[in-house]
N, C-alpha and C positions, 0 to 999 in steps of 0.2 A: 687595326680595323678601321675601315673607311666610314666616315660619318655620313648619314643620309642628309641630303640637302633638299628642303621643300621649296618649291616655287609657288608663290601666290600671285594671282592676277592683281593688277593695280587697283581695280574697283573694289576687290575684297580688302586690300590693304587700307584703302581710304575709308571704307566702312568701319573697319576695326578702329582706326585712329579717331574717327568722328565719335564712335560710341565711347571710346575711352575718355575723350575730352568733354563729352556731354553728360556723363553719368558719374556716380560716385564709386564705380568699380575700379579696383586696382589693376595694374598691368598683369599681375599673376592671374586674377580672376578672368580678365578678358582673354588671356592666352589660353586658359583652360577651357573657356567657352568655345573658342574657335579652333582649338587644337594647334595653335601656331607654335613655332619652335623656340628659339633662343631667348635668353633673358632680356636682351636688348632689342629684339626685333621691332617692338612697337615704337621705341625711341628712334630707331633708325628709319622707320617708316614716316614718323612725324617729321624728321629732318628732310626726308625725300620730298614730302609734299609742302615743306616750308611752314609747318605748323609747330606750335609749341604749347605746352601746358600753361595755363594762366598762373601768374604769380599770386602770392597770398594777398597782396594789395588789390589786384584785379578781382579776385574772388570776393573779397570783403565789399568792394564797390558794387559788384553784381548783386550780392545779397541785399545791400541797402536799397538799390534800385528796384529790386523785385518787391521788397516790402512796401516801398513807396507806391509803386504801381498797383499793388494789391489793395492798399489803403484807398487809393483813388476810385477804384472800382466799387468798393463797399460804401462810399460816401453817398 
């Protein structure tokens, strides 16, 4: 049986990747939301656009910077 191949426009792919990188949603949750196909499609789209998920070190630094900027606003 031949498998159905879905084609998504680049603007939708980029929207999905940006949402994945900017939220706490997993790839499975994003794929379910947009009805996109294969297990590696978001990872492949990230490669296509030259994007990658931040490392744990980068995430930790972002959290620290966010807390510092929030503290400055409240002072």
